[in-house]
C-alpha positions in Angstrom: 73.7 85.5 48.4 71.0 83.2 47.6 70.3 81.9 44.5 67.1 82.1 42.3 64.8 78.9 42.2 65.3 77.1 38.8 62.5 78.0 36.4 61.8 74.2 35.8 59.6 73.9 39.0 57.0 76.0 37.3 57.7 75.5 33.7 54.3 73.3 32.6 52.2 75.7 34.4 53.7 78.7 32.1 53.1 76.8 29.0 49.3 75.8 30.2 48.3 79.7 30.8 50.3 81.3 28.0 51.9 79.4 25.2 53.2 82.9 23.6 54.7 84.1 26.6 56.2 80.9 27.3 58.1 80.9 24.1 59.9 84.6 24.8 60.6 83.2 28.5 62.2 80.1 26.8 64.7 82.4 24.9 65.9 84.6 28.0 68.9 84.1 29.8 69.2 81.9 32.5 70.3 84.6 35.3 66.6 86.3 34.2 64.0 83.6 33.7 62.8 82.5 36.6 62.6 85.7 38.0 60.0 86.7 35.1 58.8 83.6 34.8 57.4 83.5 38.1 56.4 87.4 38.3 54.5 86.4 35.2 52.8 83.8 37.1 51.9 85.7 39.9 50.7 88.4 38.0 48.4 86.1 35.8 46.9 84.6 39.2 45.5 88.2 39.7 44.2 88.4 36.8 42.1 85.1 37.0 41.0 86.5 40.2 39.8 89.6 38.5 38.3 88.0 35.7 36.3 85.4 37.1 33.1 87.1 36.0 30.8 84.5 37.3 31.3 85.8 41.2 30.1 89.4 42.0 32.4 92.2 41.5 32.6 92.9 45.6 33.9 88.9 45.8 36.7 89.4 43.1 37.6 92.7 44.9 37.9 91.2 48.3 39.8 88.3 46.6 42.1 90.5 45.1 42.8 92.7 47.9 43.9 89.8 49.8 45.8 88.1 47.2 47.7 91.5 46.8 48.2 92.0 50.3 50.3 88.4 50.4 52.3 89.5 47.5 53.6 92.7 49.0 54.1 90.6 52.5 51.4 92.9 54.4 49.4 89.5 55.5 50.5 86.2 55.8 46.9 84.8 56.1 46.8 81.5 54.0 44.5 82.3 50.8 41.4 80.6 50.5 40.5 80.6 46.5 38.2 77.4 46.9 35.1 79.4 45.4 37.1 81.2 42.6 38.7 77.6 41.4 35.2 76.1 41.3 34.4 78.7 38.7 37.2 78.5 36.0 36.1 77.0 32.7 40.0 76.6 32.0 41.5 73.8 34.0 44.9 75.8 33.6 43.4 79.0 35.4 42.1 76.8 38.2 45.6 75.3 38.6 46.9 78.7 38.8 45.0 79.5 41.8 45.6 76.1 43.6 49.1 76.8 43.1 49.0 80.3 44.6 50.5 79.7 48.0 53.2 77.5 46.3 54.0 80.4 43.9 54.3 82.8 46.7 56.7 80.7 48.8 58.6 80.3 45.9 59.1 84.4 45.4 60.4 84.2 49.1 63.7 82.1 47.4 64.8 84.7 45.8 67.7 87.1 46.7 66.0 89.9 48.4 67.2 92.7 45.5 65.2 90.2 43.1 62.1 90.6 45.3 62.2 93.8 45.6 62.0 94.6 42.3 59.1 91.8 41.8 57.1 92.8 44.4 57.2 96.7 43.4 56.2 95.6 39.8 53.6 93.2 41.1 52.2 95.6 43.8 51.7 98.1 40.6 49.8 95.6 38.4 47.5 94.2 41.1 47.0 97.7 42.0 45.9 98.9 38.7 43.8 95.7 38.6 41.9 96.7 42.0 41.3 100.1 40.3 40.0 98.7 37.1 37.9 96.2 38.9 36.3 99.5 41.3 35.6 101.2 38.1 34.0 98.7 36.0 32.8 96.7 38.8 29.1 97.9 37.9 29.2 97.3 34.5 27.2 94.3 33.1 28.8 91.3 32.1 27.6 90.1 28.4 25.8 93.4 27.9 24.8 94.0 24.6 26.0 97.2 22.4 22.9 98.7 21.8 23.0 102.5 22.7 20.9 101.7 26.1 23.4 99.1 27.6 25.3 100.1 30.6 28.5 101.0 29.2 31.4 102.2 31.7 34.2 104.3 29.7 37.2 105.7 30.9 36.7 109.4 31.1 40.2 111.0 29.6 43.4 110.5 27.8 45.5 110.5 30.9 43.3 107.8 32.6 44.1 105.6 29.6 47.7 106.2 30.1 47.7 105.9 33.6 46.0 102.2 33.0 48.6 100.9 30.3 51.4 102.2 32.7 50.1 100.2 35.5 49.2 96.9 33.6 51.9 96.6 31.2 54.2 99.7 31.1 55.4 99.1 34.5 56.4 95.7 33.5 58.7 97.4 30.8 60.4 99.1 33.5 60.9 96.2 35.5 62.3 93.9 32.9 64.9 96.7 32.4 66.0 96.7 35.7 65.9 92.8 36.0 67.9 92.6 33.0 70.4 95.7 33.9 71.0 93.8 37.1 71.3 90.4 36.2 72.5 90.1 32.5 74.6 93.4 31.6 75.2 95.3 35.0 78.5 96.7 33.3 77.3 97.8 30.0 77.2 101.4 29.2 73.9 102.2 28.7 71.9 105.6 29.3 69.4 103.7 32.1 66.8 106.7 32.0 66.1 106.6 28.3 66.1 102.7 28.3 63.6 103.0 31.2 61.5 105.4 29.4 61.5 103.7 26.0 60.9 100.1 28.2 57.6 101.6 29.8 56.5 102.9 26.2 57.1 99.4 25.2 55.1 97.8 27.7 52.3 100.8 27.1 52.2 100.0 23.4 51.7 96.2 23.7 48.5 96.9 26.3 46.8 99.3 23.8 47.2 96.8 21.1 45.4 94.3 23.4 43.2 96.8 23.9 42.2 97.9 20.3 41.9 94.0 19.3 39.9 93.3 22.5 37.4 96.4 22.0 34.1 94.6 20.7 34.7 91.8 23.6 35.3 94.8 26.3 32.0 96.3 25.2 30.1 93.6 25.2 31.3 93.2 29.1 30.1 96.9 29.7 33.7 98.4 29.4 35.0 100.7 27.1 39.0 101.9 27.3 38.8 104.4 24.8 38.0 107.5 26.8 34.6 109.6 26.7 36.5 112.9 26.1 37.7 111.7 22.5 34.4 109.7 21.7 32.3 112.7 22.2 34.8 115.0 20.0 33.7 112.7 17.4 30.3 112.6 17.9 30.3 109.3 19.4 29.6 107.2 22.5 30.4 103.9 23.4 27.1 101.9 23.0 27.6 102.9 19.0 31.2 102.6 18.6 31.0 99.3 16.3 27.6 100.4 14.4 28.4 100.5 10.6 26.2 103.7 10.3 29.1 105.3 12.6 32.4 103.6 11.0 33.6 106.7 9.4 33.9 108.6 12.6 34.9 105.5 14.4 38.0 104.8 12.1 39.2 108.2 12.9 39.2 107.5 16.5 40.1 104.1 16.1 43.3 104.8 14.0 44.8 107.7 16.2 45.1 105.3 18.8 46.5 102.5 16.1 48.8 105.2 15.5 49.8 106.2 19.6 50.2 102.1 19.8 52.5 102.0 16.8 54.5 104.8 18.1 54.8 103.2 21.6 56.1 99.9 19.3 58.7 102.2 17.8 60.1 103.1 21.0 59.9 99.4 21.7 62.3 98.5 18.7 64.6 101.4 19.5 64.8 99.7 22.9 65.7 96.2 21.5 68.4 97.8 19.5 69.7 99.4 22.3 70.4 96.6 24.1 74.0 95.2 24.2 74.7 93.8 20.4 76.0 90.7 22.5 72.9 89.9 24.5 70.9 88.4 21.5 68.8 86.3 23.8 67.2 89.4 25.4 67.1 91.0 21.9 64.9 88.0 20.5 62.7 88.0 23.9 62.2 91.7 23.0 61.8 91.9 19.4 59.4 89.1 19.2 56.4 90.9 21.2 57.3 94.4 18.8 57.2 92.4 15.4 53.5 90.5 16.7 52.3 93.6 17.8 53.0 95.7 14.6 51.5 92.9 12.6 48.5 93.1 14.8 48.2 96.6 14.2 48.8 96.1 10.5 45.6 93.6 10.6 43.7 95.8 12.8 44.1 98.5 10.5 42.3 96.9 7.3 39.5 95.3 9.1 36.2 96.6 9.0 34.2 97.3 11.9 32.1 93.6 11.4 35.8 92.1 10.9 36.8 93.5 14.2 33.9 91.5 15.7 35.7 88.3 14.7 38.8 89.2 17.0 41.6 89.9 14.7 44.7 87.9 15.7 48.3 87.0 14.2 47.9 83.5 13.3 50.2 80.5 14.6 52.0 80.3 11.3 52.7 84.3 11.1 54.0 84.0 14.6 56.6 81.0 13.6 57.6 82.7 10.4 58.5 86.2 12.5 60.2 83.8 15.2 62.2 82.2 12.1 63.1 85.4 10.2 64.4 87.0 13.6 66.6 84.1 14.5 67.8 84.1 10.9 68.6 87.9 10.8 69.8 88.1 14.7 73.8 87.6 13.7 73.8 90.3 11.0 72.9 93.6 12.1 72.3 95.2 8.8 69.8 92.3 8.2 67.9 92.9 11.4 67.5 96.4 10.8 65.8 95.5 7.6 62.9 93.5 8.7 59.7 94.5 7.9 58.8 95.7 11.3 61.6 97.9 11.5 60.3 99.5 8.0 57.0 100.0 10.1 58.5 101.5 12.7 60.4 104.2 10.6 57.2 105.0 8.7 55.5 106.6 12.3 58.9 108.4 13.1 56.6 111.8 12.3 53.8 110.3 14.5 55.7 110.2 17.6 54.0 113.4 19.0 50.9 111.3 19.2 53.0 109.6 22.5 
């Protein structure tokens, strides 16, 4: 059986496009490091295509669909991203597009079972990105949040849940399956529950991103908070961050923070369900949970004015989380008493929101 190519061939690019994920990747055990790292790079390439706002939406959609066909092995025509590369303000994003063909070639070097899992999750992610681009392609990039601005919103809660699954929940499912196959195949686990919690883990991380990035998305003419729920609260996308609507907004916003926190509670359960000896995988899962919970805490405390400054966990806080988790990892009782664990327990009564 063929072996996965080493991740060192694309590590420098990974470090450039995502320093935070790179930390997670480096702690992963070798048998899954390359599979997860390359899958991230290929998904990030699709993100770059979809987010190149200087090009018209139809052009981005055509490029994204062509890339998706190549990922799924439905088309062997070489990709020509020269028009996209010239529109990138980030050298790392430009290099990502330049390396697209090389990364696609690397995908074919993995064992067939790994390729199947990688293509499956990439198909789901890029399918979600295509849908997202079709849905929001008519939005006005850089639109103001005035009531007259053209802001397109999701219609219902199920649409939001479907979106968070397509772009992140499916990653939790992939992560579980690849680690199960390559790292702890003989461990006695409830696979159905593990996959369900892995999906919720991914959904929670994506929902945190959506809630944190709400001001930027509104300026770009898109709103992921469902119109149905906003109308129930007497709101509409154009006035979400208006100080005069802050009380109504905070009620809705905190409902979705509760939902994100409940999903991350499942992510923490997922982390602690993994075999205790797999401390590398446990750390790789724990860090995004802890950082996500810390981000939620900051978002809860922020006013609508502060939200527009883009709330984020500082680099110092991230390193503190990493250090504490490393120190706690050999000691189960200490591990479970991490501050994030307490936050997870606090939302146990809100699981019905999921």
